[in-house]
C-alpha positions as CSV (number, residue, x, y, z in Angstrom):
1,M,-13.0,121.9,-32.8
2,K,-9.4,120.3,-32.4
3,Y,-8.2,119.8,-29.0
4,T,-4.5,120.8,-28.2
5,D,-1.7,118.5,-27.1
6,S,-1.7,120.7,-23.8
7,M,-5.3,119.8,-23.2
8,Y,-4.6,116.0,-23.6
9,R,-1.5,116.2,-21.5
10,K,-3.3,117.7,-18.6
11,A,-6.1,115.2,-19.2
12,F,-3.9,112.1,-18.8
13,D,-2.2,113.7,-15.9
14,I,-5.6,113.9,-14.1
15,R,-6.2,110.3,-15.0
16,D,-2.9,109.2,-13.4
17,I,-3.4,111.5,-10.3
18,A,-7.0,110.0,-10.1
19,P,-8.2,112.6,-7.5
20,W,-11.5,110.9,-7.0
21,K,-9.8,107.9,-5.1
22,G,-11.0,108.1,-1.5
23,I,-13.2,111.2,-1.7
24,G,-16.8,111.9,-2.6
25,D,-18.3,114.1,-5.1
26,D,-19.5,116.4,-2.5
27,Q,-15.9,117.7,-1.9
28,L,-15.0,120.6,-3.9
29,I,-12.1,123.0,-4.8
30,S,-12.8,126.4,-6.4
31,F,-11.1,129.0,-8.3
32,Y,-11.7,132.4,-10.0
33,S,-11.9,132.0,-13.8
34,E,-10.3,134.8,-15.7
35,A,-11.7,133.2,-19.0
36,M,-15.3,133.6,-17.7
37,D,-15.1,136.2,-14.9
38,E,-16.8,133.8,-12.7
39,M,-16.3,131.6,-9.7
40,I,-15.9,128.0,-10.6
41,Y,-16.3,124.9,-8.4
42,V,-14.7,121.5,-9.2
43,N,-15.9,118.2,-7.9
44,F,-14.3,114.7,-8.2
45,M,-16.7,111.9,-9.6
46,G,-15.6,108.2,-9.5
47,R,-15.0,107.1,-5.9
48,L,-17.0,104.0,-6.7
49,G,-15.2,103.4,-9.9
50,Q,-18.4,104.0,-12.2
51,H,-17.9,107.5,-13.7
52,L,-14.4,108.8,-13.6
53,A,-14.5,112.7,-14.2
54,L,-13.8,116.2,-13.0
55,G,-17.1,118.2,-12.8
56,V,-16.5,122.0,-13.5
57,Y,-19.5,124.0,-12.3
58,I,-19.8,127.5,-13.7
59,G,-20.9,130.4,-11.4
60,D,-23.8,130.5,-9.1
61,E,-25.9,128.7,-11.6
62,G,-23.4,126.0,-11.8
63,I,-23.1,125.3,-8.0
64,Q,-26.9,125.6,-7.6
65,S,-27.3,122.9,-10.3
66,L,-24.9,120.6,-8.3
67,Y,-26.9,121.3,-5.1
68,D,-30.0,120.2,-7.0
69,I,-28.4,116.8,-7.9
70,R,-26.9,116.3,-4.3
71,Y,-30.3,117.1,-2.8
72,H,-32.2,114.5,-4.8
73,E,-29.5,111.9,-4.4
74,M,-29.7,112.1,-0.7
75,R,-33.4,111.5,-0.7
76,D,-35.3,108.1,-0.5
77,P,-34.3,106.3,-3.8
78,A,-38.0,105.7,-4.7
79,T,-38.5,109.6,-5.0
80,L,-35.7,110.1,-7.3
81,D,-37.5,109.2,-10.6
82,A,-38.6,112.5,-12.1
83,D,-36.7,114.9,-9.8
84,I,-33.3,113.6,-10.4
85,L,-33.8,113.7,-14.1
86,F,-34.6,117.5,-13.8
87,A,-31.5,117.9,-11.6
88,M,-29.2,116.1,-14.2
89,C,-30.7,117.9,-17.1
90,G,-30.2,121.4,-15.2
91,Q,-26.4,121.2,-14.9
92,N,-24.3,124.0,-15.9
93,C,-21.0,122.5,-16.0
94,V,-18.1,121.1,-18.3
95,Q,-16.3,117.8,-17.6
96,I,-13.3,115.9,-18.4
97,S,-14.6,112.4,-18.3
98,F,-12.7,109.1,-18.9
99,E,-14.9,106.7,-20.9
100,S,-14.7,103.2,-22.2
101,R,-14.6,102.6,-26.0
102,N,-18.2,102.1,-26.5
103,D,-19.1,105.5,-24.6
104,A,-16.4,107.7,-25.9
105,F,-17.4,110.6,-28.2
106,E,-16.6,109.5,-31.6
107,D,-16.0,113.1,-32.9
108,Q,-13.2,113.5,-30.5
109,L,-11.3,110.1,-31.2
110,P,-9.2,111.4,-34.3
111,D,-7.6,114.1,-32.1
112,L,-6.9,111.7,-29.2
113,M,-5.5,109.0,-31.6
114,E,-3.2,111.5,-33.1
115,Y,-2.0,112.7,-29.6
116,A,-1.7,108.9,-28.4
117,Q,0.5,108.1,-31.6
118,K,2.7,111.2,-31.2
119,Y,3.4,110.8,-27.6
120,N,3.2,106.9,-27.5
121,E,0.3,107.0,-24.9
122,T,-1.2,103.7,-24.2
123,I,-5.0,103.6,-24.4
124,K,-6.7,100.4,-23.3
125,G,-10.2,101.5,-24.1
126,Y,-11.7,100.9,-20.6
127,K,-12.3,104.1,-18.6
128,D,-9.2,105.8,-19.9
129,I,-10.4,107.7,-23.0
130,P,-10.6,111.4,-22.0
131,S,-13.8,113.1,-23.4
132,F,-14.4,116.7,-23.1
133,I,-18.1,117.3,-22.5
134,D,-20.3,120.3,-22.1
135,F,-23.4,120.1,-19.8
136,Y,-25.4,123.2,-20.7
137,P,-28.8,123.5,-18.7
138,Q,-31.7,121.6,-20.5
139,W,-29.4,120.6,-23.4
140,E,-28.1,117.1,-24.0
141,P,-24.5,116.5,-23.0
142,S,-22.5,117.2,-26.0
143,T,-18.9,117.7,-27.3
144,L,-17.4,120.7,-25.7
145,K,-16.8,123.3,-28.6
146,D,-17.2,126.6,-26.9
147,P,-13.7,128.2,-26.6
148,V,-14.5,130.0,-23.4
149,R,-16.0,126.9,-21.6
150,L,-13.1,125.0,-23.0
151,K,-10.6,127.5,-21.4
152,V,-12.5,127.1,-18.1
153,L,-12.0,123.4,-18.3
154,D,-8.4,124.0,-19.0
155,E,-8.0,126.1,-16.0
156,A,-9.7,123.6,-13.8
157,M,-7.3,120.8,-14.8
158,T,-4.4,123.1,-14.2
159,V,-5.5,123.9,-10.6
160,V,-6.4,120.3,-9.8
161,I,-2.9,119.3,-11.0
162,L,-1.4,122.3,-8.9
163,Y,-3.4,121.2,-5.9
164,N,-2.1,117.6,-6.2
165,D,1.4,118.9,-6.3
166,L,1.1,121.2,-3.3
167,N,-0.6,118.5,-1.3
168,R,1.7,115.6,-2.2
169,G,-1.4,113.8,-3.8
170,R,-3.7,114.2,-0.8
171,F,-7.1,115.1,-1.5
172,K,-8.8,113.8,1.6
173,N,-8.5,117.0,3.6
174,I,-11.1,118.8,1.4
175,P,-14.2,119.4,3.5
176,P,-17.5,117.9,2.3
177,L,-20.0,120.3,1.1
178,N,-22.8,121.6,3.3
179,M,-26.0,122.9,1.6
180,I,-27.2,125.0,4.4
181,S,-24.2,126.4,6.0
182,N,-21.0,127.9,4.5
183,T,-18.2,125.4,3.5
184,K,-14.7,126.7,3.4
185,A,-12.9,125.2,0.5
186,P,-9.6,125.4,-1.1
187,Y,-9.5,128.3,-3.5
188,F,-7.2,129.3,-6.3
189,E,-6.7,132.8,-7.8
190,K,-4.3,134.2,-10.3
191,K,-2.0,136.9,-9.2
192,N,0.7,138.4,-11.1
193,G,0.3,135.5,-13.6
194,K,0.6,132.7,-10.9
195,W,-2.2,130.5,-9.3
196,E,-2.1,131.1,-5.4
197,L,-3.9,128.8,-2.9
198,S,-6.0,130.1,-0.1
199,T,-9.5,129.2,1.1
200,N,-12.9,130.6,0.2
201,M,-16.6,130.1,1.2
202,I,-18.9,128.0,-1.0
203,P,-22.4,129.5,-1.4
204,T,-25.3,127.7,0.4
205,V,-28.2,126.3,-1.6
206,N,-31.1,128.5,-3.1
207,P,-34.3,126.4,-2.1
208,N,-36.1,127.6,-5.2
209,I,-33.6,125.8,-7.4
210,I,-34.7,122.4,-5.9
211,S,-38.4,123.2,-6.0
212,P,-39.3,126.3,-8.1
213,D,-42.4,128.1,-7.4
214,V,-44.9,128.5,-10.3
215,P,-47.3,131.4,-9.5
216,F,-51.0,131.2,-10.4
217,E,-52.2,134.9,-10.2
218,D,-54.6,135.2,-13.2
219,G,-57.7,136.8,-11.5
220,A,-60.0,136.6,-14.7
221,L,-59.0,132.9,-15.3
222,I,-59.6,132.0,-11.7
223,R,-63.0,133.5,-11.8
224,R,-63.8,131.6,-15.1
225,L,-62.5,128.3,-13.7
226,K,-64.5,128.5,-10.4
227,K,-67.8,128.5,-12.6
228,L,-66.8,125.1,-14.0
229,P,-68.4,121.9,-12.6
230,R,-66.1,119.9,-10.3
231,G,-65.5,116.1,-10.1
232,G,-63.0,113.4,-10.7
233,E,-59.3,112.7,-9.8
234,L,-56.2,113.1,-11.9
235,E,-52.8,111.6,-11.9
236,V,-50.1,114.0,-13.0
237,K,-46.2,113.7,-13.7
238,L,-43.7,116.1,-15.0
239,I,-40.3,114.9,-16.5
240,S,-37.5,116.3,-18.5
241,G,-35.2,114.7,-20.9
242,I,-35.9,111.0,-20.1
243,W,-35.4,109.5,-23.5
244,K,-32.3,111.3,-24.4
245,A,-28.6,110.1,-24.2
246,W,-25.3,111.6,-24.6
247,N,-24.8,113.1,-27.9
248,D,-21.7,111.7,-29.5
249,E,-22.2,113.4,-32.9
250,G,-21.0,116.7,-31.4
251,D,-24.0,118.9,-31.9
252,M,-26.1,120.4,-29.0
253,C,-29.8,119.2,-28.7
254,G,-32.3,120.6,-26.5
255,L,-34.1,118.6,-23.9
256,P,-37.9,118.6,-23.8
257,H,-40.4,118.9,-20.8
258,L,-43.2,116.4,-20.6
259,L,-46.4,116.4,-18.6
260,I,-48.4,113.3,-18.6
261,V,-52.0,113.4,-17.2
262,R,-54.2,110.4,-16.4
263,D,-58.0,110.6,-15.8
264,C,-58.7,108.1,-13.1
265,E,-62.4,108.1,-13.6
266,S,-62.1,107.2,-17.5
267,E,-58.8,105.4,-16.9
268,T,-57.4,107.3,-19.9
269,I,-54.2,109.1,-20.6
270,E,-54.6,112.7,-21.9
271,P,-52.7,114.0,-24.9
272,P,-49.3,114.7,-23.6
273,I,-48.0,118.4,-23.0
274,L,-44.5,118.6,-24.5
275,L,-42.5,121.7,-24.5
276,Q,-38.9,122.6,-25.5
277,R,-37.1,125.0,-23.1
278,K,-35.1,127.6,-25.2
279,P,-31.5,128.5,-24.4
280,N,-31.1,130.8,-21.7
281,E,-34.8,130.7,-20.9
282,P,-35.5,130.8,-17.2
283,V,-36.9,127.6,-15.6
284,E,-39.8,129.6,-14.2
285,S,-40.9,130.6,-17.7
286,I,-41.1,127.0,-19.1
287,M,-42.9,125.9,-15.9
288,T,-45.4,128.7,-16.3
289,Q,-46.2,127.6,-19.9
290,I,-46.7,124.0,-18.9
291,L,-49.1,125.0,-16.1
292,D,-51.0,127.4,-18.6
293,Q,-51.5,124.6,-21.1
294,F,-52.4,122.0,-18.4
295,I,-55.2,124.6,-17.2
296,S,-56.2,125.4,-20.7
297,N,-56.7,121.7,-21.4
298,L,-59.0,121.6,-18.3
299,E,-61.1,124.4,-19.4
300,K,-61.4,123.6,-23.0
301,N,-61.3,119.9,-23.2
302,K,-62.5,118.5,-19.9
303,K,-64.6,121.4,-19.0
304,K,-64.4,120.7,-15.4
305,I,-62.1,121.1,-12.4
306,P,-60.9,117.8,-10.6
307,D,-61.6,117.4,-6.8
308,R,-58.4,115.8,-6.4
309,I,-55.0,115.7,-8.1
310,I,-52.2,113.0,-7.2
311,C,-48.8,114.0,-8.5
312,S,-45.3,112.3,-8.5
313,G,-42.2,114.2,-7.7
314,M,-41.4,117.7,-6.1
315,R,-41.2,119.5,-9.4
316,T,-44.7,118.3,-10.4
317,M,-45.9,119.2,-6.8
318,A,-44.3,122.7,-7.2
319,L,-46.0,123.1,-10.6
320,L,-49.4,122.5,-9.4
321,Y,-49.2,123.7,-5.7
322,E,-50.5,127.4,-6.1
323,F,-53.1,126.5,-8.7
324,C,-54.6,123.7,-6.5
325,D,-54.5,125.9,-3.4
326,E,-56.4,128.7,-5.1
327,M,-58.9,126.4,-6.8
328,E,-59.3,124.4,-3.5
329,I,-58.2,121.0,-5.1
330,E,-56.8,118.3,-2.9
331,L,-53.2,117.8,-3.9
332,D,-51.4,114.7,-2.8
333,E,-48.1,113.1,-3.7
334,D,-47.5,109.5,-4.7
335,D,-44.2,108.2,-6.1
336,Y,-45.8,105.2,-7.7
337,L,-48.2,106.2,-10.5
338,D,-47.9,102.9,-12.4
339,E,-50.1,103.7,-15.3
340,V,-48.6,107.2,-15.8
341,D,-45.1,105.6,-15.8
342,E,-46.1,103.2,-18.5
343,A,-47.4,106.0,-20.5
344,I,-44.2,107.7,-20.3
345,E,-42.2,104.7,-21.2
346,S,-44.5,104.2,-24.3
347,F,-44.1,108.0,-25.2
348,C,-40.2,107.6,-24.9
349,E,-40.2,104.6,-27.1
350,L,-42.2,106.6,-29.7
351,Q,-39.6,109.2,-29.5
352,A,-36.7,106.8,-30.3
353,E,-35.3,107.3,-33.7
354,D,-34.5,104.7,-36.4
355,E,-31.3,104.6,-38.5
356,N,-32.7,107.3,-40.7
357,G,-33.5,109.7,-37.8
358,I,-37.2,109.1,-38.0
359,T,-39.0,108.6,-34.7
360,G,-41.4,105.8,-33.9
361,A,-44.2,108.3,-33.3
362,E,-43.7,109.7,-36.9
363,H,-44.0,106.2,-38.4
364,M,-47.0,105.6,-36.4
365,I,-48.7,108.8,-37.3
366,E,-47.8,108.6,-40.9
367,E,-49.6,105.2,-41.0
368,M,-52.8,106.9,-39.3
369,V,-52.5,109.6,-42.1
370,E,-52.3,107.2,-45.0
371,M,-55.3,105.2,-43.5
372,M,-57.4,108.5,-43.1
373,E,-56.4,109.8,-46.6
374,K,-58.2,106.6,-48.1
375,I,-61.4,107.2,-46.6
376,P,-64.2,109.8,-47.7
377,R,-63.5,113.2,-46.3
378,T,-67.2,113.4,-45.1
379,A,-66.4,110.5,-42.7
380,L,-63.4,112.2,-41.1
381,K,-65.6,114.3,-38.7
382,D,-66.8,111.0,-37.2
383,A,-63.1,109.8,-36.5
384,P,-62.4,109.0,-32.7
385,S,-61.4,112.1,-30.9
386,D,-58.2,110.4,-29.4
387,L,-57.0,109.7,-33.1
388,K,-57.7,113.4,-34.0
389,D,-55.8,114.5,-31.0
390,A,-52.9,112.2,-31.9
391,L,-52.7,113.7,-35.4
392,L,-53.0,117.3,-34.1
393,S,-50.1,116.8,-31.8
394,A,-47.7,116.1,-34.7
395,E,-46.4,119.6,-35.0
396,D,-45.7,119.9,-31.5
397,L,-43.9,116.6,-31.5
398,G,-41.3,117.8,-34.2
399,M,-42.9,115.7,-37.2
400,S,-41.6,116.4,-40.7
401,P,-43.1,119.6,-42.5
402,D,-44.6,117.4,-45.2
403,L,-46.3,115.0,-42.7
404,V,-47.7,118.1,-40.8
405,K,-49.0,119.6,-44.0
406,R,-50.9,116.3,-44.8
407,I,-52.4,116.3,-41.5
408,K,-53.5,120.0,-41.7
409,N,-55.2,119.1,-44.9
410,L,-57.2,116.4,-43.1
411,A,-58.0,118.6,-40.2
412,K,-60.1,120.7,-42.3
413,Y,-62.7,117.9,-42.4
414,F,-62.5,117.0,-38.6
């Protein structure tokens, strides 16, 4: 993807206008995109001087993803941990962001340097390097390559510059966003080839976006579970994409969902539930899959139903609410599950890649495999169950095919 001189000219105009000065990221202008046949909502990030950007939110999904972020930002900071991660990972938007040299997208720099040299544009390397970024729901932020979404960003920069010119640089008169009542915002629409400014209503929030319901309606499963013994207490936390960072290699990479469960009685962490949300897969689908696997682990591994579950975050509460209600399990919320958070931190460290792209988890599991390949096959059945579980999770964790094959050969003797 080669960015045009026109895109960079508009980007530097935005930088010079600095529309984020004096207004917050809850103040929007909107426009109708001919490129995408959608309503588009633009906010201005950077009033505090940290992340300077235009956020260009696409359609109803885009504005609802912005509401999700806004809602959790307004809550008690102690509650933000897991829920704000879900919100950030669920954005449907594109951005023009101004980065420092260490944070700029490497694959975009050649085009930028060519433009700067051609037009004698000064770049100091501190929050003045324009980056064109794609935030696709449940995908790692990446270089903007899609031509239609790139056109939407181009349209957004055009209307922001036009709004600046029409209002003599004043952005302060834009009303703040209100999630529960309609907000009238500046609105651009192209008529006879020219952008015309009026006002339009911004949609209100869909509560199910912030805390999606996860139904539990399997009658046969309910009857089966109710026959299991009861007892004990679990701590549960659901997160999304915590160990990922901006992808400066330019390729899109999906973000996983991770459920960590701690058995309070035995003080052990259960094998993690890790699932990848597919492109365009509804969030309800991936949440249902996670709940199904959680219930399956209770039925097949623990063979009992807990009396009480303590969860962290609204998404975790929503995941378990109907299940706990049907099964008459006490469900409580606690934002400080220290042992669970430590387990998540350790798991994330295992996901970190070395210079060869191999994760810490793969190194660790390969060492286990090498050790177990050296002992008599008849002794493998007596190996600790947590060691077997760790090995058998290798395929779900995305280990190399060769390592997965070696594990399957060992598993025949478990």
